[in-house]
C-alpha positions as CSV (number, residue, x, y, z in Angstrom):
1,M,0.1,-0.2,-0.3
2,L,2.8,2.5,0.7
3,E,5.0,2.0,-1.8
4,N,2.5,2.6,-4.5
5,S,1.3,5.9,-2.8
6,N,2.8,9.1,-3.2
7,L,1.4,11.3,-0.8
8,I,2.1,10.4,3.3
9,A,1.1,12.3,6.3
10,T,1.3,10.4,9.2
11,A,0.9,11.2,13.3
12,W,2.9,10.1,15.6
13,D,2.9,10.1,19.9
14,D,6.3,9.2,20.5
15,A,7.4,5.9,19.0
16,L,3.9,5.6,18.6
17,L,2.4,5.7,14.8
18,V,-1.2,7.3,15.7
19,G,-3.3,7.9,12.3
20,I,-2.2,8.1,8.8
21,A,-3.4,9.5,5.4
22,R,-2.5,7.7,2.5
23,S,-2.9,9.5,-1.2
24,V,-2.5,9.3,-4.7
25,T,-2.6,12.6,-6.7
26,D,-1.0,14.2,-9.9
27,F,-0.7,17.3,-7.1
28,H,-2.2,19.7,-9.6
29,Y,-5.8,18.6,-10.5
30,C,-6.8,16.0,-7.7
31,C,-5.0,14.0,-5.5
32,Y,-7.2,10.6,-3.9
33,L,-7.3,10.3,-0.6
34,S,-8.0,6.5,-0.3
35,D,-6.9,6.4,4.0
36,L,-7.3,8.2,6.4
37,A,-6.7,6.3,9.9
38,V,-6.7,7.3,13.3
39,D,-6.1,4.8,16.1
40,V,-9.8,4.5,18.1
41,A,-7.5,5.9,21.4
42,Y,-6.7,9.0,19.9
43,Q,-9.7,9.3,18.0
44,R,-12.2,13.0,18.0
45,R,-8.5,14.8,19.0
46,G,-8.2,16.6,15.4
47,I,-5.8,14.3,14.3
48,G,-7.9,13.5,11.0
49,K,-8.7,17.1,10.4
50,R,-4.8,17.5,10.9
51,L,-4.3,15.1,8.0
52,I,-6.1,16.0,5.4
53,Q,-4.7,20.0,6.4
54,L,-1.6,18.1,5.8
55,T,-2.1,16.6,2.5
56,Q,-3.8,19.4,1.4
57,D,-1.0,21.7,2.0
58,A,1.2,19.3,-0.2
59,L,-1.0,19.9,-3.1
60,G,-1.3,22.6,-5.9
61,Q,-3.5,25.7,-5.5
62,Q,-6.2,24.2,-8.0
63,C,-5.7,20.4,-6.4
64,K,-9.2,19.2,-5.3
65,I,-9.4,15.9,-2.9
66,I,-11.7,13.5,-3.7
67,L,-12.0,10.1,-1.6
68,L,-14.3,7.4,-0.8
69,S,-15.7,7.7,3.0
70,A,-16.2,4.4,4.8
71,P,-20.1,3.9,6.3
72,A,-18.9,4.4,9.6
73,A,-17.1,8.5,8.9
74,V,-20.2,9.3,5.9
75,D,-20.9,12.0,8.2
76,Y,-17.3,12.9,9.3
77,Y,-16.1,14.6,5.8
78,P,-19.3,17.6,5.4
79,H,-18.3,18.2,9.1
80,L,-15.1,19.1,7.7
81,G,-16.2,20.6,4.5
82,F,-15.9,18.2,1.6
83,E,-19.2,18.1,-0.6
84,R,-20.9,14.8,-1.7
85,H,-20.5,14.2,-5.7
86,E,-23.2,12.7,-7.6
87,Q,-21.1,12.0,-10.5
88,A,-19.0,9.2,-8.5
89,W,-18.6,6.3,-10.0
90,V,-17.6,2.5,-8.7
91,L,-17.0,-1.0,-10.7
92,A,-16.4,-4.0,-7.8
93,R,-13.6,-6.0,-8.9
94,A,-15.5,-8.7,-8.9
95,K,-18.1,-7.6,-11.2
96,K,-17.5,-7.5,-15.1
97,L,-17.3,-4.6,-18.1
98,N,-20.9,-4.9,-19.6
99,D,-20.2,-6.2,-22.8
100,K,-23.2,-3.8,-25.0
101,A,-20.9,-0.7,-24.3
């Protein structure tokens, strides 16, 4: 996972990794924030928000952050200012493409 990412922000408590934001980006148009994780014992302290800020700070002025929310976090992202995007599409790995296209 880490080898093929090109933007990673982390949060530490001394030698303990407590949070990570892992992204793939071109640094100009879009950044796919594929993982945002904060240790349960460290949640609700602003760590996730700070990791997103660090990610955003590393991007160009026009670069937008795109993500898919885990079901448990669906209410978290609008609270931070993210907007729902109605034009996103998902194709599960096990699903085959339609032959009619």
